[in-house]
LUMVEXZA-292117 format. One record per residue (C-alpha): x, y, z negated; residue in three letters; residue number from 1. Coordinates in nm, 4 decimals, always signed. Each point is the difference from the previous one (the first is absolute). Layout:
BEGIN
REC,X,Y,Z,ALA,NUM
...
# end
This chain:
BEGIN
REC,-0.8126,+1.2023,-2.9908,MET,1
REC,+0.2447,+0.1072,-0.2686,ASN,2
REC,+0.2103,+0.2616,+0.1781,ARG,3
REC,+0.2756,+0.0006,-0.2591,GLN,4
REC,+0.1568,-0.2438,+0.2453,GLU,5
REC,+0.0722,+0.0919,+0.3645,PRO,6
REC,-0.2511,-0.1200,+0.2568,LEU,7
REC,+0.1236,-0.1318,+0.3341,VAL,8
REC,-0.2559,-0.0474,+0.2790,PHE,9
REC,+0.1243,-0.2588,+0.2522,ILE,10
REC,-0.1519,-0.0718,+0.3420,ILE,11
REC,+0.1010,-0.3210,+0.1788,ALA,12
REC,-0.1874,-0.0852,+0.3180,GLY,13
REC,+0.1326,-0.3399,+0.1092,GLU,14
REC,+0.1732,-0.3112,-0.1437,PRO,15
REC,+0.3577,+0.1157,+0.0633,SER,16
REC,-0.0775,+0.3316,-0.1687,GLY,17
REC,-0.1730,-0.1827,-0.2831,ASP,18
REC,+0.3181,-0.1996,-0.0617,ASN,19
REC,+0.1942,+0.3249,-0.0246,LEU,20
REC,-0.2632,+0.1577,-0.2237,ALA,21
REC,-0.0098,-0.3021,-0.2304,GLY,22
REC,+0.3760,+0.0060,-0.0496,ARG,23
REC,-0.0069,+0.3769,-0.0474,LEU,24
REC,-0.2682,-0.0232,-0.2685,ILE,25
REC,+0.1965,-0.2716,-0.1813,ALA,26
REC,+0.3147,+0.2139,+0.0127,ALA,27
REC,-0.1873,+0.3097,-0.1227,LEU,28
REC,-0.1390,-0.1947,-0.2968,ARG,29
REC,+0.3425,-0.1434,-0.0830,GLU,30
REC,+0.1831,+0.3313,+0.0270,MET,31
REC,-0.2560,+0.1840,-0.2168,THR,32
REC,-0.0508,-0.2772,-0.2535,GLY,33
REC,-0.3597,-0.0264,+0.1209,GLY,34
REC,-0.0709,+0.3676,-0.0702,ARG,35
REC,-0.1543,+0.0734,+0.3363,ILE,36
REC,-0.3462,-0.0254,+0.1557,GLN,37
REC,-0.0710,-0.1319,+0.3476,ILE,38
REC,-0.3020,+0.0547,+0.2227,ALA,39
REC,-0.0638,-0.0270,+0.3714,GLY,40
REC,-0.0534,-0.2482,+0.2820,ILE,41
REC,+0.1820,-0.3289,+0.0418,GLY,42
REC,-0.0212,-0.3726,+0.0467,GLY,43
REC,+0.0943,-0.3120,-0.1990,PRO,44
REC,+0.3579,+0.1029,-0.0780,GLN,45
REC,-0.1023,+0.3402,-0.1355,SER,46
REC,-0.2971,-0.1446,-0.1846,GLU,47
REC,+0.2293,-0.2567,-0.1635,ALA,48
REC,+0.1801,+0.2990,-0.1535,GLN,49
REC,-0.3229,+0.1410,-0.1423,GLY,50
REC,-0.1258,+0.2223,+0.2826,LEU,51
REC,-0.3797,+0.0117,+0.0341,LYS,52
REC,-0.0467,+0.0752,+0.3687,SER,53
REC,-0.2441,+0.2765,+0.0884,LEU,54
REC,-0.1312,-0.2285,+0.2764,PHE,55
REC,+0.1271,-0.3211,+0.1682,PRO,56
REC,+0.3273,+0.0612,+0.1802,MET,57
REC,-0.0973,-0.2440,+0.2768,ARG,58
REC,-0.2294,+0.2710,+0.1418,GLU,59
REC,+0.3122,+0.1891,+0.1070,LEU,60
REC,+0.2090,-0.2861,+0.1440,ALA,61
REC,-0.0421,+0.0935,+0.3665,LEU,62
REC,+0.2552,+0.0451,+0.2753,ILE,63
REC,+0.0023,+0.1612,+0.3414,GLY,64
REC,-0.2236,+0.2641,+0.1508,ILE,65
REC,-0.2570,-0.2441,+0.1388,ALA,66
REC,-0.0344,-0.1678,-0.3400,GLU,67
REC,-0.0419,+0.3256,-0.1946,VAL,68
REC,-0.2561,+0.1781,+0.2204,VAL,69
REC,-0.3026,-0.2243,-0.0806,PRO,70
REC,+0.0625,+0.0492,-0.3726,HIS,71
REC,+0.0509,+0.3770,+0.0057,LEU,72
REC,-0.3244,+0.0979,-0.1788,PRO,73
REC,+0.0785,-0.2292,-0.2947,ARG,74
REC,+0.3675,+0.1054,-0.0072,LEU,75
REC,-0.0945,+0.3684,-0.0007,LEU,76
REC,-0.2427,-0.0631,-0.2840,ARG,77
REC,+0.2706,-0.1794,-0.1983,ARG,78
REC,+0.2479,+0.2813,+0.0689,MET,79
REC,-0.2430,+0.2588,-0.1348,ASN,80
REC,-0.0824,-0.2188,-0.2993,GLU,81
REC,+0.3684,-0.0499,-0.0805,THR,82
REC,+0.0868,+0.3684,+0.0314,ALA,83
REC,-0.2988,+0.1012,-0.2155,ALA,84
REC,+0.0976,-0.2529,-0.2680,THR,85
REC,+0.3572,+0.1302,-0.0077,ILE,86
REC,-0.1137,+0.3608,-0.0325,ARG,87
REC,-0.2286,-0.1011,-0.2841,GLU,88
REC,+0.2610,-0.2085,-0.1858,MET,89
REC,+0.2830,+0.2529,+0.0529,LYS,90
REC,+0.2847,-0.2546,-0.0228,PRO,91
REC,+0.3550,+0.1129,-0.0669,ASP,92
REC,+0.1058,-0.1378,+0.3378,ILE,93
REC,-0.1451,-0.1869,+0.2981,VAL,94
REC,+0.2065,-0.2755,+0.1623,VAL,95
REC,-0.1195,-0.0936,+0.3475,THR,96
REC,+0.1471,-0.3301,+0.1166,VAL,97
REC,+0.0416,-0.0565,+0.3752,ASP,98
REC,-0.3327,-0.0365,+0.1973,ALA,99
REC,+0.0426,+0.3576,+0.1311,PRO,100
REC,-0.3239,+0.0004,+0.2003,SER,101
REC,-0.1878,-0.0032,-0.3294,PHE,102
REC,+0.2371,+0.1208,-0.2697,THR,103
REC,+0.1320,+0.3081,+0.1775,LEU,104
REC,-0.3495,+0.1116,+0.0934,ARG,105
REC,-0.0920,-0.0211,-0.3665,VAL,106
REC,+0.3122,+0.2056,-0.0745,ALA,107
REC,-0.1174,+0.2584,+0.2524,ASP,108
REC,-0.3327,+0.0284,-0.1835,LYS,109
REC,+0.1900,+0.0769,-0.3215,LEU,110
REC,+0.1658,+0.3152,+0.1311,ARG,111
REC,-0.0308,+0.2824,-0.2479,GLY,112
REC,-0.0690,-0.2336,-0.2925,SER,113
REC,+0.3413,+0.0614,-0.1568,GLY,114
REC,+0.0476,-0.3754,-0.0498,ILE,115
REC,+0.3437,-0.1194,+0.1204,PRO,116
REC,-0.0097,-0.2747,+0.2604,ILE,117
REC,+0.2828,-0.2421,+0.0714,VAL,118
REC,-0.0245,-0.2338,+0.2981,HIS,119
REC,+0.1635,-0.3417,-0.0314,TYR,120
REC,+0.1282,-0.1463,+0.3312,VAL,121
REC,+0.1015,+0.2491,+0.2650,ALA,122
REC,-0.2189,-0.0008,+0.3110,PRO,123
REC,+0.2126,-0.1036,+0.2967,GLN,124
REC,+0.0098,+0.3515,+0.1390,ALA,125
REC,+0.3692,-0.0612,+0.0769,TRP,126
REC,-0.1177,-0.2637,+0.2480,ALA,127
REC,-0.2707,+0.2055,+0.1707,TRP,128
REC,-0.1754,+0.3352,-0.0384,ARG,129
REC,+0.2809,+0.1784,-0.1859,ALA,130
REC,-0.2295,+0.3018,-0.0357,GLY,131
REC,-0.2039,-0.2104,-0.2412,ARG,132
REC,+0.2747,+0.0553,-0.2606,ALA,133
REC,-0.0908,+0.3690,-0.0217,LYS,134
REC,-0.3683,-0.0852,-0.0411,THR,135
REC,+0.0879,-0.2449,-0.2772,LEU,136
REC,+0.1844,+0.2753,-0.1861,GLY,137
REC,-0.3207,+0.2030,-0.0090,LYS,138
REC,-0.1920,-0.2869,-0.1575,ARG,139
REC,+0.2389,-0.1388,-0.2628,VAL,140
REC,+0.2561,+0.1449,-0.2386,ASN,141
REC,+0.2500,-0.2828,+0.0029,HIS,142
REC,+0.0793,-0.3130,+0.1995,LEU,143
REC,+0.1456,-0.3310,-0.1228,MET,144
REC,+0.1834,-0.1723,+0.2858,ALA,145
REC,+0.0771,-0.3698,+0.0394,LEU,146
REC,+0.2809,+0.0421,+0.2526,LEU,147
REC,+0.3101,+0.2174,-0.0558,PRO,148
REC,-0.0002,+0.1680,+0.3432,PHE,149
REC,-0.3492,+0.1382,-0.0678,GLU,150
REC,+0.1285,+0.2421,-0.2667,VAL,151
REC,+0.1964,+0.2399,+0.2267,PRO,152
REC,-0.2688,-0.0178,+0.2687,PHE,153
REC,-0.2810,+0.1208,-0.2264,PHE,154
REC,+0.2246,+0.2398,-0.1912,ALA,155
REC,+0.0812,+0.1635,+0.3328,GLU,156
REC,-0.3728,+0.0628,+0.0382,HIS,157
REC,-0.0233,+0.1619,-0.3433,GLY,158
REC,-0.1496,-0.2876,-0.1988,LEU,159
REC,+0.1762,-0.0969,-0.3262,PRO,160
REC,+0.0769,-0.3705,+0.0336,THR,161
REC,+0.1464,-0.2616,-0.2350,SER,162
REC,+0.1437,-0.3323,+0.1139,TYR,163
REC,-0.1364,-0.2640,-0.2368,VAL,164
REC,+0.0873,-0.3122,+0.1985,GLY,165
REC,-0.1956,-0.2679,+0.1810,HIS,166
REC,-0.2116,-0.2368,-0.2135,PRO,167
REC,+0.1388,-0.2957,+0.1959,ALA,168
REC,+0.3275,+0.0459,-0.1909,ILE,169
REC,-0.1889,-0.0539,-0.3226,GLU,170
REC,-0.1907,-0.3088,+0.1027,SER,171
REC,+0.1338,-0.1810,+0.3066,ALA,172
REC,+0.3367,-0.0744,-0.1601,LEU,173
REC,-0.1576,-0.1768,-0.2974,ALA,174
REC,-0.1897,-0.2847,+0.1700,GLY,175
REC,+0.0539,-0.3569,-0.1229,ASP,176
REC,-0.0326,-0.2300,+0.2989,GLY,177
REC,+0.0971,-0.3205,-0.1788,LYS,178
REC,-0.2588,+0.0509,-0.2719,ALA,179
REC,-0.2661,+0.0781,+0.2623,PHE,180
REC,+0.0717,-0.3190,+0.1928,ARG,181
REC,-0.0054,-0.2069,-0.3174,LYS,182
REC,-0.3294,+0.1529,-0.1180,THR,183
REC,-0.1723,-0.0658,+0.3325,HIS,184
REC,+0.1534,-0.3382,+0.0764,GLY,185
REC,+0.2075,+0.1142,+0.2980,ILE,186
REC,+0.3097,-0.2130,+0.0519,ALA,187
REC,+0.3390,+0.1699,-0.0123,ASP,188
REC,+0.0721,-0.1248,+0.3518,ALA,189
REC,-0.3328,+0.1174,+0.1470,ALA,190
REC,+0.0005,+0.2865,+0.2509,THR,191
REC,-0.2343,+0.2773,-0.1121,VAL,192
REC,-0.1476,+0.2553,+0.2389,LEU,193
REC,-0.1404,+0.3104,-0.1697,CYS,194
REC,-0.2886,+0.1629,+0.1892,VAL,195
REC,-0.0966,+0.3569,-0.0954,VAL,196
REC,-0.3006,+0.1285,+0.1993,PRO,197
REC,-0.0520,+0.3208,-0.2009,GLY,198
REC,-0.1975,+0.1262,-0.2963,SER,199
REC,-0.2824,+0.1796,+0.1804,ARG,200
REC,-0.3035,-0.1627,+0.1574,ASN,201
REC,+0.0709,+0.1648,+0.3350,SER,202
REC,+0.3608,-0.1236,-0.0020,GLU,203
REC,-0.1035,-0.3553,-0.0803,VAL,204
REC,-0.2678,+0.0115,+0.2676,ARG,205
REC,+0.2569,+0.0992,+0.2636,ARG,206
REC,+0.3106,-0.1858,-0.1135,MET,207
REC,-0.1189,-0.3343,-0.1346,LEU,208
REC,-0.1346,-0.1331,+0.3340,PRO,209
REC,+0.3396,+0.0744,+0.1569,VAL,210
REC,+0.1833,-0.1712,-0.2845,PHE,211
REC,-0.2430,-0.2930,+0.0094,ALA,212
REC,+0.0800,-0.0745,+0.3635,GLU,213
REC,+0.3717,+0.0514,-0.0643,ALA,214
REC,-0.0144,-0.2519,-0.2852,VAL,215
REC,-0.1781,-0.2485,+0.2279,SER,216
REC,+0.2818,+0.0334,+0.2543,LEU,217
REC,+0.2641,-0.0437,-0.2702,LEU,218
REC,-0.1798,-0.3032,-0.1419,ALA,219
REC,+0.0741,-0.1886,+0.3218,GLU,220
REC,+0.3761,+0.0434,-0.0523,ARG,221
REC,+0.0104,+0.0122,-0.3805,TYR,222
REC,-0.2761,-0.2296,-0.1309,PRO,223
REC,+0.1442,-0.0001,-0.3529,ASP,224
REC,-0.0217,+0.3758,-0.0550,LEU,225
REC,-0.1630,+0.1159,-0.3242,GLN,226
REC,-0.1933,+0.3271,+0.0357,ILE,227
REC,-0.0128,+0.2458,-0.2891,VAL,228
REC,-0.2279,+0.3052,+0.0231,ILE,229
REC,+0.0156,+0.2665,-0.2745,PRO,230
REC,-0.3450,+0.1612,+0.0042,VAL,231
REC,-0.1262,+0.3269,-0.1447,ALA,232
REC,-0.3154,-0.0482,-0.2131,PRO,233
REC,-0.2152,+0.2122,+0.2310,ASN,234
REC,+0.0695,-0.2267,+0.3012,VAL,235
REC,+0.0469,-0.3367,-0.1730,ALA,236
REC,-0.3409,-0.1392,+0.0980,GLU,237
REC,+0.0397,+0.1220,+0.3573,GLN,238
REC,+0.3457,-0.1585,+0.0356,VAL,239
REC,-0.1070,-0.3308,-0.1545,GLU,240
REC,-0.2954,-0.0270,+0.2356,GLU,241
REC,+0.2108,+0.0728,+0.3074,GLN,242
REC,+0.2781,-0.2448,-0.0906,THR,243
REC,-0.2030,-0.2992,-0.1168,LYS,244
REC,+0.0430,-0.1840,+0.3325,ASP,245
REC,+0.3689,+0.0703,+0.0567,TRP,246
REC,+0.2008,-0.3029,+0.1222,PRO,247
REC,+0.2582,+0.0331,-0.2792,LEU,248
REC,-0.0470,+0.0001,-0.3793,PRO,249
REC,-0.0683,+0.3505,-0.1339,VAL,250
REC,+0.0653,+0.1230,-0.3521,LEU,251
REC,-0.1808,+0.3256,-0.0833,HIS,252
REC,+0.1840,+0.2026,-0.2635,VAL,253
REC,-0.2657,+0.2105,-0.1737,LYS,254
REC,+0.1889,+0.0915,-0.3165,ASN,255
REC,+0.1885,+0.3285,+0.0630,PRO,256
REC,+0.2602,-0.1118,-0.2547,ALA,257
REC,+0.0974,-0.2856,+0.2336,GLU,258
REC,+0.0357,+0.2115,+0.3121,ARG,259
REC,+0.3758,+0.0466,-0.0200,PHE,260
REC,+0.0566,-0.3560,-0.1203,ASP,261
REC,-0.1786,-0.1090,+0.3184,ALA,262
REC,+0.2326,+0.2177,+0.2068,PHE,263
REC,+0.3053,-0.1447,-0.1745,ALA,264
REC,-0.1270,-0.3514,+0.0721,ALA,265
REC,-0.0427,+0.0685,+0.3729,SER,266
REC,+0.2448,-0.0844,+0.2763,ASP,267
REC,-0.1521,+0.2171,+0.2741,VAL,268
REC,-0.2939,+0.2413,+0.0303,ALA,269
REC,-0.2392,+0.1468,+0.2532,MET,270
REC,-0.1289,+0.3285,-0.1336,ALA,271
REC,-0.1977,+0.3042,+0.0991,LYS,272
REC,+0.2005,+0.3209,+0.0127,SER,273
REC,+0.0107,+0.1985,-0.3243,GLY,274
REC,+0.1587,+0.0065,-0.3445,THR,275
REC,-0.0008,-0.3791,-0.0101,VAL,276
REC,+0.2764,-0.0103,+0.2603,THR,277
REC,+0.2410,+0.1669,-0.2405,LEU,278
REC,-0.1184,-0.2218,-0.2856,GLU,279
REC,+0.0673,-0.3101,+0.2100,LEU,280
REC,+0.3333,+0.1371,+0.1156,GLY,281
REC,+0.1204,+0.0653,-0.3544,LEU,282
REC,-0.1223,-0.3470,-0.0973,ALA,283
REC,+0.2303,-0.1388,+0.2741,ARG,284
REC,-0.2873,-0.1346,+0.2114,VAL,285
REC,+0.0652,+0.0187,+0.3775,PRO,286
REC,-0.3137,+0.1114,+0.1839,MET,287
REC,-0.1766,+0.1014,+0.3173,ALA,288
REC,-0.2088,+0.3169,-0.0344,VAL,289
REC,-0.3225,+0.0536,+0.1909,ALA,290
REC,-0.2742,+0.2601,+0.0052,TYR,291
REC,-0.3168,+0.1010,+0.1816,ARG,292
REC,-0.2381,+0.2918,-0.0441,VAL,293
REC,-0.3130,+0.1007,+0.1887,SER,294
REC,+0.0190,+0.1217,+0.3588,ALA,295
REC,-0.1263,+0.3438,-0.1085,LEU,296
REC,+0.2731,+0.0352,-0.2616,THR,297
REC,+0.2642,-0.1006,+0.2553,VAL,298
REC,-0.1382,+0.2477,+0.2558,PHE,299
REC,+0.0349,+0.2881,-0.2459,ILE,300
REC,+0.3308,-0.0981,-0.1634,VAL,301
REC,+0.1781,-0.0563,+0.3305,ARG,302
REC,-0.0699,+0.3596,+0.0917,ARG,303
REC,+0.1878,+0.1217,-0.3056,MET,304
REC,+0.3778,+0.0543,-0.0112,PRO,305
REC,+0.1682,-0.2955,-0.1746,ILE,306
REC,+0.3414,+0.0650,-0.1564,ALA,307
REC,+0.0953,-0.3530,-0.1074,VAL,308
REC,+0.0984,-0.3095,+0.1949,LYS,309
REC,-0.1321,-0.2694,-0.2334,TYR,310
REC,-0.3108,-0.1019,-0.1933,ALA,311
REC,+0.1685,-0.2270,-0.2555,SER,312
REC,+0.1640,+0.1616,-0.3030,LEU,313
REC,+0.2876,-0.2490,+0.0196,VAL,314
REC,+0.0746,+0.1163,+0.3531,ASN,315
REC,-0.0406,+0.3660,-0.0954,LEU,316
REC,+0.2392,-0.0303,-0.2932,LEU,317
REC,+0.2621,-0.1945,+0.1970,THR,318
REC,-0.0576,+0.2067,+0.3177,ASP,319
REC,-0.0129,-0.3063,+0.2258,ARG,320
REC,-0.2558,-0.2624,+0.0943,GLU,321
REC,+0.1029,-0.2759,-0.2377,VAL,322
REC,-0.3629,-0.1081,-0.0408,VAL,323
REC,-0.1948,-0.0721,+0.3207,PRO,324
REC,-0.2990,+0.2334,+0.0376,GLU,325
REC,-0.3082,-0.1002,+0.1966,LEU,326
REC,-0.2290,+0.3023,+0.0169,ILE,327
REC,-0.3385,+0.0342,+0.1742,GLN,328
REC,+0.0257,-0.1547,+0.3519,GLU,329
REC,+0.3066,-0.2006,-0.1072,ASP,330
REC,-0.1895,-0.1395,-0.2978,CYS,331
REC,-0.1081,-0.3326,+0.1492,THR,332
REC,-0.0136,-0.3459,-0.1607,PRO,333
REC,+0.2580,-0.1353,+0.2433,ALA,334
REC,+0.2451,+0.2828,-0.0702,ALA,335
REC,-0.0411,-0.0285,-0.3770,VAL,336
REC,+0.0447,-0.3777,+0.0144,ALA,337
REC,+0.3097,+0.0384,+0.2165,GLU,338
REC,+0.1687,+0.2453,-0.2371,LYS,339
REC,-0.0851,-0.2027,-0.3107,VAL,340
REC,+0.1087,-0.3199,+0.1766,GLY,341
REC,+0.3359,+0.1597,+0.0795,THR,342
REC,+0.0488,+0.0789,-0.3684,LEU,343
REC,-0.1005,-0.3517,-0.1030,LEU,344
REC,+0.2454,-0.1537,+0.2453,GLY,345
REC,+0.2942,+0.2374,-0.0306,SER,346
REC,+0.2038,+0.0362,-0.3218,PRO,347
REC,+0.1873,+0.2845,+0.1704,GLU,348
REC,-0.3196,+0.1967,+0.0642,ALA,349
REC,-0.1072,-0.0455,-0.3601,ARG,350
REC,+0.3424,+0.1020,-0.1311,ALA,351
REC,-0.0022,+0.3213,+0.2072,ALA,352
REC,-0.3219,+0.1136,-0.1671,GLN,353
REC,+0.1179,-0.1020,-0.3450,GLN,354
REC,+0.3171,+0.2041,+0.0484,GLU,355
REC,-0.2170,+0.3061,+0.0688,ALA,356
REC,-0.1182,-0.0207,-0.3607,ARG,357
REC,+0.3396,+0.1230,-0.1210,ARG,358
REC,-0.0246,+0.3099,+0.2195,ARG,359
REC,-0.3560,+0.0705,-0.1152,CYS,360
REC,+0.1049,-0.0193,-0.3639,LEU,361
REC,+0.2915,+0.2334,+0.0676,HIS,362
REC,-0.2300,+0.2606,+0.1582,VAL,363
REC,-0.2692,-0.0298,-0.2671,LEU,364
REC,+0.2437,+0.0306,-0.2888,GLY,365
REC,+0.0104,-0.1356,-0.3540,ASP,366
REC,-0.2992,-0.1821,-0.1490,ALA,367
REC,+0.0683,+0.1244,-0.3536,ASP,368
REC,-0.2014,+0.1817,-0.1227,PRO,369
REC,-0.2789,-0.1612,+0.2022,PRO,370
REC,-0.2041,+0.2180,+0.2395,PRO,371
REC,-0.3101,-0.0056,-0.2211,SER,372
REC,+0.1924,+0.1550,-0.2889,LYS,373
REC,+0.1584,+0.2602,+0.2264,ARG,374
REC,-0.3475,+0.0909,+0.1249,ALA,375
REC,-0.1364,+0.0136,-0.3553,ALA,376
REC,+0.2805,+0.2357,-0.1011,LYS,377
REC,-0.0835,+0.2352,+0.2870,VAL,378
REC,-0.3664,+0.0049,-0.1070,VAL,379
REC,+0.0831,+0.0584,-0.3667,LEU,380
REC,+0.2510,+0.2740,+0.0864,ASP,381
REC,-0.2615,+0.1781,+0.2113,LEU,382
REC,-0.2467,-0.0159,-0.2886,ILE,383
REC,+0.2644,+0.1312,-0.2417,ALA,384
REC,+0.0947,+0.2848,+0.2337,ASN,385
REC,-0.3639,+0.0991,+0.0267,ARG,386
REC,-0.0323,+0.0178,-0.3783,GLU,387
REC,+0.3077,+0.2195,-0.0473,THR,388
# end
């Protein structure tokens, strides 16, 4: 590579991180007039911006202790391969994006290399295992946070942290629901239910059967519902196979560019817990949130101190349970169908969630400049400070 231009090595380990990485790469290219080089690990969004992934990102898209353990030998091999490649390439900076089980272990293997490491997306140490913040400070040089209250928390633990903003501000507000309905032949008066089972194979395997039964129950009361399912490329085939016999018409949205248009076109959603809950909230889509993990993961996590009351980001940001949460034992088809049915039948319940959007936006702050450009500026400033 021609090292007259700075080299940024980016590691994204799952679809949500890949979306962040893709936007970051685009912002870095724009802000440098293209005078930057990118290497690393990523998926379709990063590759669309010119990244040639060291190996397929889908190998890293795991969740939960029980899911990770069987793949440990391969993950350890990939960690060592990634760290060795970074040491050989000597990039100006390494940006690790979320997926802490992989990315932060790679960062640990880079100790003593002299290469600055910035981690994008703060681990939720403020929610549990606060001591993890100190460990993070030993692995990375800087943290880019998505939520404003994360900055003082990590700064208190000695880790320089910049608030760059949540990517949902950049994307969820821009969806075009009318255009989406027109493109896909959905009538303006039709009621659209958005189903989001997750972007990892393990999530889809656990959540989609629950959602399938919930949809069957709803179909009895709302036979004219149109189902829309935005699917990540790595689980598209799996989702299509599992939904082919659903009792209601299903539209699979495979194009990532249509994801937020699909949200904007939806009246109500049932979604797995995660970033998507904030995206749906900002897109003004009332929802019921559900989640399940393995029994082993639950056994371990429930023995850890938990410092937050809610799983949904909308509820965390508004500090009240605006969005119904159905977690683990409460995550049953009947419960999900009941909560979604309440939203479908109650304008007041829908309005209460839509009002929460205003509070979320207030907490998250201004969308200009967009989070990707704020993150790019942090990265470029760190490179510049290293050179001076």
